[in-house]
N, C-alpha and C positions, 0 to 999 in steps of 0.2 A: 402180775407181770412187773409192776413197778417195784416190788420188793427186791427184784433181781436186777434192776436197771443200774448200769454203771453211772456214777457221777450225779445221781439224783440229789438235788439240793445244793449242787456246786456250780460255780461259774464255768460256762462252756462257750464256745464260738461255733455258730452255724454259718457256713459259707455256701452261697449259691453263685450262679453265674453273674447275677446282678449286684449282689451286695453281701455284707457280712453283718451278722447280728450277734452281739455279746449279751449274755444274760444268765440267770440262774435256771438250770433245768428243773422245772416245776412239775411237769405232768406230760402224759401222752393222752390225747383226747380219744373219744370213741371211734374217730375216723383214722386214728394212727398218726395224727399230726403232733409234732414236737411243740410243747408249750414252754416258752421262756419268759421269765419275769425280768423286764428291763426297766431302766429309769422312766421310760415312756409308758409303761404298763405291760400287760401280758401280750405276747406275740405268738401267733400260731404259724408254724413253719411246716409246709407239706413235704419238701424234699431238700436236703442239704448235705454237705460234707460236714461232719462234726469233729471239732478238735477240743482237746482238754487242756 
């Protein structure tokens, strides 16, 4: 699936009702969570609007 993912390895923004997280789209875990690499480490995001 990741071979067909748009923007893999690129900087993206994931926006939720509570906050906004900027990072590099690194992976999607086995539960379907978006994994971003940020300056603070890897962040798992369950649901968000994603912007490129």
